[in-house]
C-alpha positions as a printed Julia matrix, in Angstrom:
161×3 Matrix{Float64}:
   0.0     0.0    0.0
   1.42    3.35  -0.95
   1.97    6.2    1.43
  -0.89    8.38   0.12
  -3.52    5.71   0.85
  -2.1     5.08   4.3
  -2.11    8.83   4.96
  -5.76    9.13   3.87
  -6.74    6.25   6.16
  -4.87    7.75   9.11
  -6.64   11.09   8.59
 -10.03    9.33   8.32
  -9.38    7.44  11.58
  -8.45   10.7   13.3
 -11.63   12.37  12.07
 -13.68    9.4   13.27
 -12.12    9.73  16.74
 -12.86   13.46  16.78
 -16.48   12.81  15.79
 -16.79   10.16  18.51
 -15.44   12.57  21.12
 -17.96   15.16  19.94
 -20.8    12.67  20.35
 -19.56   11.75  23.84
 -19.5    15.43  24.83
 -23.0    15.92  23.45
 -24.2    12.88  25.42
 -22.65   14.29  28.58
 -24.5    17.57  28.04
 -27.9    15.87  28.23
 -29.25   16.78  31.64
 -30.53   14.3   34.2
 -34.03   15.75  33.81
 -33.9    15.33  30.02
 -32.87   11.7   30.49
 -35.74   11.13  32.93
 -38.17   12.62  30.42
 -36.74   10.5   27.61
 -37.07    7.39  29.79
 -40.71    8.25  30.57
 -41.58    8.82  26.92
 -39.84    5.62  25.88
 -41.47    3.67  28.69
 -44.93    4.84  27.66
 -44.36    3.9   24.04
 -42.96    0.48  24.92
 -45.69   -0.2   27.5
 -48.35    0.4   24.85
 -46.61   -2.02  22.49
 -46.32   -4.62  25.25
 -50.0    -4.27  26.12
 -51.06   -4.63  22.5
 -48.96   -7.76  21.95
 -49.87   -9.52  25.2
 -53.59   -8.85  24.75
 -53.4   -10.43  21.29
 -51.47  -13.39  22.7
 -54.07  -13.9   25.44
 -56.83  -13.81  22.82
 -55.19  -16.68  20.93
 -54.88  -18.92  24.0
 -58.14  -18.93  26.0
 -57.69  -19.05  29.74
 -54.97  -16.43  30.02
 -55.77  -13.48  32.25
 -54.27  -10.12  31.3
 -52.83   -7.79  33.93
 -51.21   -4.37  33.66
 -48.07   -3.98  35.78
 -47.18   -0.56  37.22
 -44.88   -0.23  40.18
 -41.43   -0.6   41.66
 -40.64   -3.62  39.48
 -41.38   -1.7   36.29
 -44.13   -0.94  33.77
 -45.63   -3.38  31.34
 -47.99   -6.33  31.31
 -48.32   -9.97  32.22
 -50.61  -12.8   31.31
 -51.12  -15.94  33.34
 -53.28  -19.03  33.52
 -53.77  -22.04  35.74
 -54.47  -25.48  34.32
 -55.13  -28.86  35.86
 -53.46  -31.93  34.36
 -55.95  -34.75  34.8
 -53.67  -37.34  33.18
 -50.78  -36.65  35.53
 -49.3   -39.28  37.83
 -50.59  -37.27  40.72
 -54.29  -36.67  40.3
 -55.16  -33.09  39.38
 -51.7   -31.53  39.25
 -51.89  -27.73  38.99
 -49.95  -26.26  36.07
 -49.08  -22.59  35.99
 -48.18  -20.57  32.87
 -47.16  -16.92  32.86
 -45.53  -14.41  30.54
 -44.39  -10.96  31.6
 -42.72   -8.06  29.79
 -41.56   -5.04  31.79
 -39.7    -1.8   31.22
 -37.56   -1.29  34.31
 -37.63    2.04  36.22
 -35.18    4.87  35.57
 -31.75    4.33  37.11
 -28.62    6.5   37.48
 -26.93    4.36  34.81
 -29.13    6.14  32.22
 -30.3     3.01  30.45
 -33.68    1.73  29.4
 -34.12   -1.95  30.1
 -36.72   -4.42  28.87
 -37.1    -7.74  30.66
 -39.17  -10.77  29.82
 -39.99  -13.88  31.84
 -42.0   -16.84  30.73
 -43.18  -19.97  32.51
 -45.04  -22.77  30.77
 -46.64  -25.59  32.77
 -44.55  -24.88  35.91
 -41.25  -24.65  34.01
 -39.45  -21.37  33.51
 -38.48  -21.53  29.85
 -37.93  -17.91  29.02
 -35.83  -15.24  30.69
 -34.58  -12.32  28.6
 -33.21   -8.85  29.15
 -32.19   -6.11  26.74
 -31.02   -2.58  27.41
 -29.69    0.48  25.6
 -28.24    3.78  26.7
 -31.01    6.38  26.86
 -29.01    8.81  24.75
 -28.93    6.23  21.93
 -32.3     4.51  22.42
 -33.87    2.92  19.33
 -37.57    2.34  20.04
 -38.12    0.56  16.73
 -35.54   -2.04  17.74
 -37.2    -2.46  21.14
 -40.56   -2.88  19.39
 -39.11   -5.62  17.22
 -37.63   -7.24  20.33
 -41.04   -7.24  22.03
 -42.62   -8.82  18.95
 -39.89  -11.45  18.76
 -40.17  -12.4   22.45
 -43.98  -12.67  22.26
 -43.76  -14.84  19.15
 -41.11  -17.03  20.78
 -43.27  -17.54  23.87
 -46.35  -18.25  21.75
 -44.48  -20.92  19.8
 -43.14  -22.55  22.97
 -46.55  -22.44  24.67
 -48.28  -23.95  21.63
 -45.74  -26.78  21.53
 -45.88  -27.51  25.28
 -49.58  -27.12  26.04
């Protein structure tokens, strides 16, 4: 490789570093209050998406009860159902299924975190978590993640139940 190409690449790397430092400074300038507001807006948007998806899932599998979750553990929704297995070794074994998606509360780490837990017939088969920095949050990606997790749970529930 000749010197001119190497020089151009070195200059481009330097410019990339300068741009990255500029982005880091801009991120640092976002106030705590702005981050709280961004978290609240993102949480509301994601909670609506969670509610929509879990209500549809509950409609496809009769017996699930829908519940909105708002509190210290986060914001989101859960569905659950109780079944009785008549053919079990033990007569009338209770089987519990549950699926929950939550957006965790604001933290000083300035992230937005989505968690999912799923139990099917007394077995925890699903435990996921995804987070992003608030300053770089991509709600479309989170929406796709919610869809993917709901579809994954639906497939597992349909195959187990």
